[in-house]
BAMAR-90336 format. One line per field, with one value per residue (C-alpha): residue in three letters; residue number from 1; z, x, y. Coordinates in Angstrom, 1 decimal, always signed. Example, Ala and Ser with C-alpha at 12.3 -4.5 7.8 and 13.67 -1.06 7.14 Angstrom:
2
type: c(ALA:SER);
seq: c(1:2);
zz: c(+7.8:+7.1);
xx: c(+12.3:+13.7);
yy: c(-4.5:-1.1);
//
This chain:
429
type: c(MET:THR:ALA:LYS:SER:ARG:SER:LEU:ALA:THR:LEU:ALA:LEU:GLY:ALA:ALA:LEU:LEU:GLY:GLY:CYS:ALA:ALA:THR:PRO:ARG:VAL:PRO:ALA:ASP:SER:ASN:GLY:LEU:THR:PRO:TYR:PRO:LEU:THR:LYS:SER:LEU:GLN:VAL:GLY:ASP:ILE:ILE:HIS:LEU:PRO:THR:GLY:THR:THR:MET:ASN:PHE:GLU:GLN:ALA:MET:GLY:MET:ILE:ALA:ALA:ALA:LYS:VAL:ILE:TYR:VAL:GLY:GLU:MET:HIS:THR:ASN:MET:GLN:ALA:HIS:GLU:ALA:GLN:ARG:GLN:LEU:ILE:GLU:GLU:LEU:GLU:ARG:ARG:PHE:PRO:GLY:LYS:VAL:ALA:ILE:GLY:MET:GLU:MET:PHE:ARG:GLU:PRO:GLN:GLN:ALA:ALA:LEU:ASP:ARG:TRP:THR:ARG:GLY:GLU:LEU:THR:GLU:LEU:GLU:PHE:LEU:LYS:GLU:SER:GLN:TRP:TYR:ASP:ASN:TRP:GLY:SER:ASP:PHE:GLY:LEU:TYR:ARG:GLY:ILE:LEU:THR:PHE:ALA:ARG:ASP:ARG:LYS:MET:ASP:VAL:ARG:ALA:LEU:ASN:PRO:SER:LYS:GLU:LEU:GLN:LYS:GLN:PHE:ALA:ALA:VAL:GLY:ALA:GLY:PRO:LEU:PRO:PRO:GLU:LEU:VAL:GLY:LYS:VAL:PRO:GLU:THR:ASP:PHE:SER:ASP:PRO:PHE:GLN:ARG:ALA:LEU:LEU:GLU:ALA:ILE:PHE:LYS:GLY:HIS:SER:ALA:GLY:LYS:LYS:ALA:SER:ALA:THR:ASP:ALA:ALA:ALA:LEU:ALA:LYS:MET:PHE:ASP:SER:PHE:TYR:ARG:THR:GLN:VAL:LEU:TRP:GLU:GLU:SER:MET:ALA:SER:LYS:ILE:VAL:ASP:TYR:LEU:LYS:SER:PRO:ALA:GLY:GLU:GLY:LYS:LYS:MET:VAL:VAL:ILE:ALA:GLY:GLY:PHE:HIS:VAL:ARG:HIS:GLY:LEU:GLY:VAL:PRO:ARG:LYS:ALA:LEU:ARG:ARG:ALA:ALA:TRP:PRO:TYR:ALA:ILE:VAL:LEU:PRO:THR:GLU:ILE:SER:LEU:PRO:GLU:GLU:LEU:LYS:ALA:GLU:LEU:THR:MET:ASP:VAL:ASP:GLN:PRO:GLU:ILE:PRO:LEU:ILE:ALA:GLY:ASP:PHE:ALA:TRP:ILE:VAL:PRO:TYR:GLU:ASP:VAL:ALA:SER:LYS:LYS:ALA:ARG:LEU:GLY:VAL:MET:MET:ARG:VAL:ASP:ALA:GLY:LYS:VAL:VAL:ILE:ASP:LYS:VAL:LEU:PRO:GLY:SER:ALA:ALA:GLU:GLN:VAL:GLY:LEU:GLU:ALA:GLY:ASP:ALA:PHE:VAL:SER:LEU:ASP:ASP:PHE:PRO:ILE:THR:GLU:GLN:GLY:ASP:VAL:LEU:LEU:VAL:ILE:GLY:GLY:LYS:LYS:PRO:GLY:ASP:TRP:VAL:LYS:VAL:LEU:VAL:ARG:ARG:GLU:GLY:GLU:GLU:LEU:LEU:PHE:ALA:PRO:LEU:LEU:THR:VAL:PRO:PRO:GLU:PRO:PRO:ALA:GLN:HIS:PRO:ALA:LYS:PRO);
seq: c(1:2:3:4:5:6:7:8:9:10:11:12:13:14:15:16:17:18:19:20:21:22:23:24:25:26:27:28:29:30:31:32:33:34:35:36:37:38:39:40:41:42:43:44:45:46:47:48:49:50:51:52:53:54:55:56:57:58:59:60:61:62:63:64:65:66:67:68:69:70:71:72:73:74:75:76:77:78:79:80:81:82:83:84:85:86:87:88:89:90:91:92:93:94:95:96:97:98:99:100:101:102:103:104:105:106:107:108:109:110:111:112:113:114:115:116:117:118:119:120:121:122:123:124:125:126:127:128:129:130:131:132:133:134:135:136:137:138:139:140:141:142:143:144:145:146:147:148:149:150:151:152:153:154:155:156:157:158:159:160:161:162:163:164:165:166:167:168:169:170:171:172:173:174:175:176:177:178:179:180:181:182:183:184:185:186:187:188:189:190:191:192:193:194:195:196:197:198:199:200:201:202:203:204:205:206:207:208:209:210:211:212:213:214:215:216:217:218:219:220:221:222:223:224:225:226:227:228:229:230:231:232:233:234:235:236:237:238:239:240:241:242:243:244:245:246:247:248:249:250:251:252:253:254:255:256:257:258:259:260:261:262:263:264:265:266:267:268:269:270:271:272:273:274:275:276:277:278:279:280:281:282:283:284:285:286:287:288:289:290:291:292:293:294:295:296:297:298:299:300:301:302:303:304:305:306:307:308:309:310:311:312:313:314:315:316:317:318:319:320:321:322:323:324:325:326:327:328:329:330:331:332:333:334:335:336:337:338:339:340:341:342:343:344:345:346:347:348:349:350:351:352:353:354:355:356:357:358:359:360:361:362:363:364:365:366:367:368:369:370:371:372:373:374:375:376:377:378:379:380:381:382:383:384:385:386:387:388:389:390:391:392:393:394:395:396:397:398:399:400:401:402:403:404:405:406:407:408:409:410:411:412:413:414:415:416:417:418:419:420:421:422:423:424:425:426:427:428:429);
zz: c(+0.0:-1.0:-0.1:-2.3:-0.5:-1.6:-0.3:+0.5:-2.0:-1.9:-4.6:-5.3:-6.5:-10.4:-10.0:-8.1:-11.0:-12.4:-9.3:-6.3:-3.3:-3.4:-2.2:+1.4:+1.7:+5.2:+6.6:+7.7:+10.6:+12.1:+12.1:+14.1:+11.4:+12.8:+15.6:+16.2:+19.4:+19.1:+19.6:+22.7:+21.6:+18.7:+17.6:+17.6:+16.3:+18.5:+19.6:+19.7:+19.3:+20.8:+17.7:+19.4:+22.5:+21.1:+24.2:+23.2:+24.6:+24.8:+23.9:+26.7:+27.6:+24.1:+23.8:+27.3:+25.0:+21.9:+23.7:+24.5:+20.7:+19.2:+15.7:+15.3:+12.2:+11.4:+8.3:+6.4:+3.4:+1.7:+0.9:+4.3:+6.2:+9.8:+9.2:+9.2:+11.9:+13.8:+13.1:+14.0:+17.5:+18.2:+16.9:+19.4:+22.0:+21.7:+21.6:+24.7:+26.6:+25.0:+24.2:+21.3:+20.8:+18.1:+14.6:+11.7:+8.8:+5.7:+2.9:+0.7:+0.1:-2.0:-0.8:-3.2:-1.4:+1.9:+1.7:+1.1:+4.2:+6.3:+5.4:+5.9:+9.6:+10.3:+9.6:+6.3:+3.9:+3.7:+2.6:-1.1:-1.4:+0.6:-1.9:-5.1:-3.5:-2.3:-5.8:-3.8:-6.6:-8.8:-6.2:-4.5:-5.7:-2.7:-1.3:+0.8:+3.3:+4.4:+5.8:+6.5:+10.1:+10.6:+9.0:+10.5:+14.1:+13.1:+11.8:+14.8:+17.2:+14.8:+14.7:+12.5:+9.2:+7.3:+3.2:+3.4:-0.6:-3.5:-6.1:-9.6:-11.4:-9.1:-9.0:-12.7:-13.1:-10.4:-11.7:-15.4:-14.4:-13.8:-11.6:-12.8:-10.9:-10.7:-13.2:-11.5:-11.7:-9.5:-7.2:-3.9:-4.4:-3.9:-0.3:+0.5:-0.9:-0.1:-2.1:-0.3:+1.5:+0.3:+1.9:+0.9:-3.1:-2.5:-1.3:-4.3:-6.8:-5.7:-5.5:-8.7:-10.5:-8.9:-10.4:-13.6:-15.6:-14.2:-15.4:-18.7:-19.1:-17.8:-20.4:-23.6:-22.8:-20.0:-20.8:-20.4:-17.2:-15.7:-16.9:-15.6:-12.2:-12.0:-12.3:-9.7:-7.4:-7.6:-7.3:-4.1:-2.5:-3.3:-2.0:+1.7:+1.3:+1.1:+3.6:+6.2:+5.6:+5.7:+9.1:+10.6:+9.4:+10.7:+14.1:+14.3:+13.3:+16.1:+14.7:+15.8:+18.8:+21.4:+19.2:+18.6:+14.9:+13.6:+10.5:+8.1:+5.0:+3.2:+5.1:+2.7:+3.5:+7.3:+7.4:+9.1:+9.3:+5.8:+4.2:+6.0:+9.6:+8.9:+6.3:+9.4:+12.1:+9.6:+10.0:+13.5:+16.4:+18.0:+19.4:+17.2:+17.0:+14.0:+14.1:+11.5:+11.4:+10.2:+8.6:+10.2:+7.0:+3.7:+1.9:-0.8:-3.2:-2.8:-2.6:-6.3:-6.4:-3.3:-3.0:-5.5:-5.6:-4.6:-4.2:-0.9:+0.1:+3.6:+5.9:+9.2:+10.8:+12.3:+10.9:+13.1:+16.9:+17.0:+14.7:+15.7:+14.3:+12.4:+10.2:+6.3:+5.2:+1.7:+1.7:-2.1:-2.6:-0.4:-2.3:-3.8:-7.6:-9.7:-12.5:-15.3:-17.6:-18.6:-20.9:-21.5:-24.6:-25.2:-21.6:-20.2:-18.2:-19.9:-19.5:-21.9:-20.9:-18.7:-16.8:-17.3:-13.7:-12.1:-9.9:-13.0:-15.2:-12.7:-12.3:-16.0:-16.5:-20.0:-22.1:-23.1:-20.0:-19.0:-15.2:-13.6:-9.9:-7.7:-4.0:-5.2:-5.8:-9.2:-11.9:-13.9:-14.2:-14.2:-10.6:-9.2:-9.7:-8.4:-5.2:-4.6:-5.3:-3.4:+0.1:-0.5:+0.6:-0.7:+0.4:+0.1:-2.2:-4.2:-5.8:-9.6:-11.8:-15.5:-19.1:-21.7:-24.8:-23.2:-20.3:-16.8:-15.0:-11.6:-10.4:-7.1:-7.5:-4.6:-4.7:-4.8:-5.9:-9.4:-11.1:-12.6:-16.0:-18.6:-17.8:-20.8:-20.3:-18.6:-14.6:-13.5:-10.2);
xx: c(+0.0:+1.2:+0.1:-0.1:+2.3:+4.0:+7.4:+10.1:+12.9:+16.6:+17.9:+20.6:+18.0:+18.4:+22.1:+20.7:+19.3:+22.8:+24.7:+24.0:+22.1:+18.5:+15.5:+13.7:+10.1:+9.2:+5.8:+4.9:+6.2:+3.0:+1.3:+1.4:+3.0:+6.5:+5.9:+3.4:+2.4:-0.3:+1.7:+0.8:+2.0:+1.7:+5.1:+7.9:+10.9:+13.9:+11.7:+13.4:+11.0:+12.2:+10.5:+9.9:+7.8:+6.6:+8.4:+9.3:+12.2:+14.7:+18.3:+20.2:+17.7:+18.1:+21.8:+21.8:+20.7:+22.5:+26.1:+25.8:+25.8:+29.3:+28.0:+25.6:+23.9:+22.7:+20.6:+19.7:+17.8:+20.9:+19.6:+18.5:+21.1:+19.1:+19.3:+23.2:+23.1:+21.5:+24.6:+26.9:+25.4:+25.1:+28.9:+30.2:+28.3:+29.7:+33.1:+32.6:+31.7:+34.1:+37.1:+39.3:+37.1:+34.8:+35.4:+33.1:+32.3:+30.8:+28.9:+30.3:+33.5:+35.3:+37.9:+40.3:+39.5:+40.8:+44.4:+42.6:+40.4:+43.6:+45.6:+42.3:+42.0:+45.8:+45.4:+47.6:+45.0:+43.2:+39.6:+39.9:+42.9:+41.2:+38.1:+40.1:+42.1:+39.5:+37.4:+34.4:+32.4:+32.8:+32.5:+29.5:+28.2:+26.1:+27.1:+29.9:+28.7:+26.0:+29.1:+31.3:+30.6:+31.1:+34.3:+35.8:+34.7:+36.7:+40.0:+39.9:+39.4:+42.0:+39.3:+39.2:+36.8:+36.9:+35.6:+32.8:+32.1:+34.1:+35.5:+33.5:+35.4:+34.7:+31.1:+30.8:+32.5:+30.2:+26.9:+27.7:+28.7:+25.0:+23.8:+26.8:+29.6:+32.3:+35.4:+38.8:+40.0:+37.0:+37.5:+39.1:+38.2:+34.3:+33.2:+31.2:+27.3:+24.0:+20.9:+18.7:+16.9:+13.3:+12.1:+15.2:+14.6:+10.7:+11.1:+13.9:+12.0:+8.9:+11.2:+13.0:+9.6:+8.2:+11.1:+10.6:+13.3:+11.9:+8.3:+9.8:+11.4:+8.2:+6.0:+8.6:+10.5:+10.3:+13.5:+15.1:+13.5:+14.7:+18.4:+18.0:+16.4:+19.5:+21.9:+20.6:+19.8:+23.5:+25.1:+23.0:+24.0:+28.0:+27.6:+26.1:+28.1:+31.3:+30.1:+29.3:+32.7:+34.9:+32.8:+33.8:+37.3:+38.2:+36.7:+38.6:+42.1:+44.3:+43.2:+39.5:+40.6:+37.9:+36.2:+32.7:+31.4:+29.1:+27.9:+26.5:+24.6:+21.4:+18.3:+17.4:+20.7:+19.9:+16.2:+14.7:+18.0:+17.9:+20.9:+24.1:+23.2:+22.1:+25.2:+27.5:+25.5:+26.6:+30.4:+30.4:+27.7:+28.2:+24.9:+24.1:+21.2:+19.6:+19.1:+16.7:+16.3:+12.9:+11.4:+8.5:+7.2:+8.7:+8.0:+5.3:+7.6:+9.9:+7.5:+7.2:+11.2:+11.4:+8.5:+7.4:+4.6:+5.7:+3.6:+5.5:+5.4:+4.7:+7.7:+7.0:+10.0:+10.2:+12.1:+14.8:+15.4:+14.9:+13.4:+14.6:+12.2:+13.9:+12.8:+13.7:+16.6:+17.5:+20.9:+21.3:+18.7:+20.8:+24.0:+26.2:+26.7:+29.4:+27.0:+28.9:+28.5:+32.1:+34.0:+37.3:+39.2:+42.9:+43.1:+42.2:+38.5:+37.2:+34.1:+31.5:+28.2:+27.9:+24.2:+22.5:+22.2:+24.7:+27.7:+30.3:+28.2:+28.2:+32.0:+32.7:+33.7:+33.3:+32.7:+35.9:+38.1:+40.2:+40.2:+43.9:+43.0:+40.0:+41.1:+44.5:+44.0:+44.8:+42.1:+43.0:+39.8:+36.0:+35.8:+38.2:+35.9:+33.0:+35.3:+35.8:+32.7:+30.7:+32.2:+30.9:+27.7:+25.8:+27.8:+31.0:+33.9:+35.7:+39.0:+39.0:+41.9:+41.5:+43.5:+42.0:+43.7:+47.0:+46.5:+45.6:+42.8:+41.6:+37.7:+36.2:+32.6:+30.1:+28.6:+25.0:+21.7:+21.3:+18.4:+18.7:+19.6:+17.6:+18.3:+19.7:+23.0:+26.4:+26.3:+27.2:+29.4);
yy: c(+0.0:+3.8:+7.0:+10.2:+12.9:+16.1:+15.5:+17.8:+17.4:+18.1:+20.7:+17.8:+15.3:+16.3:+15.2:+12.2:+10.5:+10.5:+9.6:+12.3:+12.5:+11.7:+13.1:+12.9:+12.2:+13.9:+14.2:+18.1:+18.9:+20.2:+16.7:+13.8:+11.8:+12.4:+9.9:+6.8:+9.3:+12.4:+15.2:+16.9:+20.4:+22.9:+22.3:+25.5:+26.2:+24.7:+21.9:+18.5:+15.5:+12.3:+10.2:+6.7:+8.2:+11.6:+13.4:+17.4:+17.8:+20.7:+20.6:+19.9:+16.7:+15.5:+15.9:+13.8:+10.9:+11.4:+12.0:+8.5:+7.4:+6.2:+7.8:+10.3:+10.6:+14.2:+14.2:+17.4:+19.8:+20.2:+24.2:+24.8:+26.9:+26.2:+22.7:+23.4:+25.3:+22.6:+20.3:+22.7:+23.5:+19.9:+19.3:+22.1:+20.6:+17.2:+18.5:+20.5:+17.2:+15.3:+17.4:+16.1:+13.2:+14.1:+13.6:+14.8:+12.7:+14.8:+13.2:+16.3:+15.3:+12.5:+10.3:+11.9:+15.5:+14.0:+15.4:+19.1:+18.2:+17.2:+20.3:+22.5:+20.9:+21.7:+25.2:+25.2:+26.6:+29.9:+29.3:+30.2:+27.3:+25.3:+25.3:+25.4:+22.5:+20.2:+21.3:+22.1:+23.3:+21.0:+17.8:+19.2:+22.6:+23.9:+27.2:+27.0:+29.3:+26.5:+24.3:+27.3:+27.5:+23.5:+23.3:+26.7:+25.1:+21.9:+23.4:+25.8:+22.8:+20.6:+18.0:+15.1:+15.4:+12.6:+12.5:+9.4:+9.6:+7.2:+9.1:+9.8:+7.4:+4.8:+6.0:+5.8:+2.5:+0.5:+2.3:+1.0:-2.6:-3.4:-6.3:-8.9:-9.7:-7.1:-6.8:-7.4:-4.1:-3.2:-6.1:-4.6:-0.8:-1.2:-2.1:-5.1:-4.0:-5.3:-4.8:-7.0:-4.0:-3.9:-1.2:+1.3:-0.3:+0.6:+4.2:+4.9:+3.5:+5.8:+8.8:+7.9:+8.0:+11.2:+12.7:+14.4:+12.4:+9.3:+10.4:+11.2:+7.7:+5.7:+7.7:+6.6:+3.6:+1.1:-0.3:+2.9:+3.5:+0.1:+1.2:+4.7:+3.3:+0.4:+2.8:+5.5:+2.6:+0.8:+4.6:+5.0:+2.0:+2.7:+5.7:+4.5:+1.6:+4.1:+5.9:+3.3:+1.5:+4.9:+5.5:+2.2:+1.9:+5.4:+4.6:+1.3:+3.1:+4.1:+8.1:+7.4:+5.1:+6.3:+8.8:+9.5:+10.6:+13.1:+12.1:+14.8:+13.6:+14.4:+13.0:+10.7:+8.5:+8.3:+8.3:+5.5:+3.8:+2.3:+3.8:+4.7:+3.6:+0.1:-0.6:+0.7:-1.6:-4.6:-3.5:-2.7:-3.2:+0.5:+2.2:+5.3:+8.3:+9.8:+13.4:+14.9:+18.8:+19.0:+22.1:+23.5:+25.1:+26.1:+29.8:+29.4:+31.0:+27.7:+25.0:+24.1:+24.2:+22.0:+19.5:+16.6:+14.4:+10.8:+7.8:+6.8:+3.4:+2.4:+1.9:+0.2:+1.8:+5.3:+8.0:+8.5:+9.1:+12.6:+15.4:+18.9:+21.7:+24.1:+27.0:+27.5:+30.0:+30.2:+31.8:+31.6:+34.3:+36.3:+36.2:+38.7:+39.0:+40.6:+40.1:+39.0:+35.8:+34.1:+32.1:+30.9:+32.5:+31.9:+29.9:+32.9:+33.7:+36.6:+38.5:+37.4:+39.6:+42.2:+42.3:+45.5:+47.1:+45.1:+46.0:+45.2:+47.5:+50.2:+50.4:+49.9:+46.3:+45.3:+42.4:+41.1:+42.1:+39.4:+38.8:+38.8:+38.6:+39.1:+40.3:+39.5:+36.0:+34.9:+33.8:+30.7:+29.2:+30.2:+28.4:+30.9:+34.0:+31.7:+30.9:+34.4:+35.8:+33.2:+33.9:+37.7:+38.7:+42.1:+45.4:+43.9:+45.2:+43.1:+44.3:+43.5:+43.4:+42.7:+42.8:+45.5:+45.6:+45.0:+46.9:+46.3:+47.8:+47.9:+48.3:+47.8:+47.2:+46.8:+43.7:+43.6:+41.1:+41.9:+40.6:+36.9:+36.4:+33.9:+30.7:+29.7:+31.8:+29.8:+30.2:+33.8:+34.6);
//
């Protein structure tokens, strides 16, 4: 039996169908569907609900229980700043209680980025250097400001942060193999995988069919639908088995001895325990807790973007141990923009178009100007512009050095939030 629901989705679902993180079906926070017990009060921001009993707790009470676990899974809607704030508060409180004995595992980083993470937590990289070295916008893409508080705290306290996801290359190879035996070149690279969970498969099928790509494929070609879903499903399982494997390997290692780990991942990967928690428990029987920052409501203008219709199967499991009620805060709408389109020409990053009314237009930047540096940070690729501007907010100044007709010119625009460009244009900084 299934129930038709309008479910919250992460903005990463489009990427999920090609091998990323999936959406998380959720029950609205103002309903009693969060817990089998009727709620005794109207939920408010900051409430923490112990889902197995329906008991509302304050932060201190909930942390008394959460702190008893060795692995703490904290889900998220990737685009909600307040979900990340809840994660940060939980990490800081655990570190206060267990100084030097808390590590962080993050879905947002792939295994090849571990060296950059280690250099960051040792204090060897500036933020811009870290973003470039870790290829943040290529590998994850979300605004770094969403995770800045967590990663800055980890660096300041010299906490280990572990990259939990496999490389893109391994992911593509594994998804392409299909259900057959692994080729010799993948044996030993892929963690032990288990495809036998019927509840997880049913939930993934529902999410896939509810997404536009799944609807389009099912309407035209059943074989195409099956092939797309198989790739999506195998990728999800690989992600979660890799995360589980790296969590357990770290905590069993000398570096992780005696520590707890806070695992930060999309809500789908931890909800009901079907994803990473169950797969980690298969490897090591350690006590764990699942904390789900849960949006009390969504802004009306974002509901269409953040929700989708899903024929959600009945899952005979509670979603987690705690639901932490949070508001929704969209940081993307508050980001500063320089207001240019870019292209690469003869190895140089060149302004292709200046948007009308933008900060770039106001100071006289022109199409054809080649970036030399921003705030003295050398610009060698388009992503460098995104790195510098991505760390700014409206009202900040940025020092822009460009080359125009053989002459270097310096500008200092005051960054604003200009009108959005037409959708067909390339990404703008």
